[in-house]
C-alpha positions in Angstrom: -0.9 -5.5 -9.4 -3.2 -2.0 -9.7 -6.1 -1.6 -7.8 -8.4 1.1 -8.2 -11.3 1.7 -6.1 -14.1 4.6 -4.7 -15.6 4.4 -1.3 -18.4 6.3 -0.3 -18.5 7.4 3.6 -21.8 9.2 5.0 -19.6 12.0 6.9 -17.9 15.3 6.1 -14.9 15.4 4.4 -13.7 17.1 7.6 -14.7 14.1 9.6 -13.1 11.6 7.4 -9.6 13.8 7.3 -9.4 14.0 11.1 -10.6 10.3 11.5 -7.5 9.2 8.5 -4.8 11.0 10.6 -5.0 8.2 13.5 -3.4 5.4 11.6 -3.8 3.0 13.9 -7.2 3.6 14.2 -7.7 3.6 10.3 -5.8 0.0 10.2 -7.9 -1.3 13.0 -10.7 -1.4 9.9 -8.8 -3.5 7.8 -9.2 -7.3 8.0 -6.4 -9.0 9.3 -4.1 -6.2 10.8 -3.2 -6.7 14.0 0.0 -4.8 16.3 -0.4 -1.5 14.3 2.4 0.7 16.2 4.0 4.2 15.1 7.8 4.2 15.5 8.9 7.4 14.1 8.8 10.1 11.4 5.2 9.0 10.0 6.2 5.4 10.3 4.2 2.4 11.8 4.8 -1.5 12.4 2.4 -4.1 12.3 1.2 -7.4 11.0 -1.3 -8.9 8.4 -2.6 -12.0 9.3 -4.2 -13.4 6.0 -5.4 -16.4 3.8 -5.3 -16.7 0.2 -6.6 -19.7 -1.4 -5.0 -22.8 0.8 -2.1 -20.6 2.3 -2.0 -18.5 5.6 0.4 -15.6 6.1 1.6 -13.5 9.1 3.0 -10.9 7.1 5.3 -8.6 9.4 6.3 -4.9 8.5 6.6 -1.4 8.1 4.9 1.4 6.3 5.2 5.4 6.1 2.2 7.6 5.7 2.3 11.2 4.7 -0.4 13.5 4.0 -0.1 16.4 1.4 -1.0 20.0 1.8 -3.8 19.2 -0.5 -4.9 16.2 1.2 -3.5 13.2 -0.2 -2.5 10.3 1.4 0.2 8.2 0.6 1.6 5.1 2.1 4.7 3.3 1.3 5.3 0.0 3.2 6.8 -3.5 2.6 6.5 -6.6 5.2 7.6 -10.3 4.8 6.4 -13.9 6.2 10.1 -15.5 6.7 8.1 -18.6 7.5 7.3 -19.5 4.2 9.3 -17.0 2.1 6.3 -14.7 1.3 6.7 -10.7 0.8 4.7 -7.8 0.0 5.8 -4.3 -1.3 2.5 -1.5 -1.8 2.2 2.1 -2.3 -1.1 3.2 -2.0 -2.4 7.0 -2.9 -6.0 8.3 -1.7 -7.5 11.7 -2.3 -10.7 12.6 -0.4 -13.5 14.6 -2.2 -16.4 16.3 -0.7 -19.7 15.2 -2.7 -21.9 16.6 -0.4 -21.8 18.5 3.1 -22.0 15.3 4.6 -20.9 12.5 2.1 -17.1 12.0 1.2 -15.8 10.0 -1.2 -12.2 8.4 -0.9 -10.5 7.7 -3.6 -7.8 5.3 -3.7 -5.2 3.9 -6.0 -2.6 0.9 -4.7 0.1 -1.0 -6.2 0.8 -4.1 -5.1 4.1 -6.2 -5.7 4.2 -9.8 -4.5 7.0 -11.8 -4.3 7.9 -15.7 -3.0 4.8 -17.9 -2.0 2.7 -15.0 -2.6 3.8 -14.3 -5.8 2.9 -17.9 -6.8 -0.6 -18.1 -6.3 -1.9 -15.9 -9.5 -3.5 -12.6 -9.9 -6.9 -13.4 -10.0 -6.8 -15.0 -6.8 -5.0 -12.6 -5.3 -7.4 -10.0 -6.9 -10.4 -11.6 -5.2 -8.9 -11.8 -1.8 -7.9 -7.7 -2.0 -11.3 -6.9 -3.4 -12.7 -8.9 -0.4 -10.6 -7.2 2.4 -11.7 -3.6 0.6 -15.4 -4.3 0.8 -15.0 -5.1 4.6 -13.0 -2.4 5.3 -15.2 -0.1 3.4 -18.1 -1.7 5.8 -16.1 -1.1 8.9 -15.3 2.5 7.8 -19.0 3.2 7.0 -20.2 1.2 10.6 -17.7 3.9 12.1 -19.1 6.9 11.1 -22.6 5.7 11.7 -22.0 4.5 15.2 -19.8 8.0 16.0 
C-alpha cells in the first residue's frame, strides 16, 4: 500500500534538516512510537503501539535511516507482533523543499506491506488509520517548531 503526503512546516529548511537528523526526537512525534533506541550503523529499534479497528498491536522492530547528499531521507524497517501474528515492512522516502526562507515542505512517499492479522483488516481501514497518524504527526511537528 502506497501513501504520498506533503507536510508544510513553518521553519527554515536548515532547521527541519537538523531536526530530522535526530531520529529518536522525530520518532517521538509519531503517535504510538515508543522506546526508539539507536543500535548501530544508522539502525534503530523501537515499538509501535497501535489500534486498528477492533485490534490492538504492539509491533517491535528495527529500521535503518540514511540521508543522501541531496538531502533525501530513506527509511526501511520491519516489525512484528508475535502475540497475534501481525507484521509490517515499510520503506519511506522524504525530501525537503524550501518554499520560503521560513517555510519548508516535506514530501513523503511510503510503501507499506502488512502481513498476518494486519493484512486481513483491509486497505480502507488501514489507510484511514495511517492518514490519522500522519495528521497527528504533522500537528506535532508543527507544534515542535512553534515552541522551538
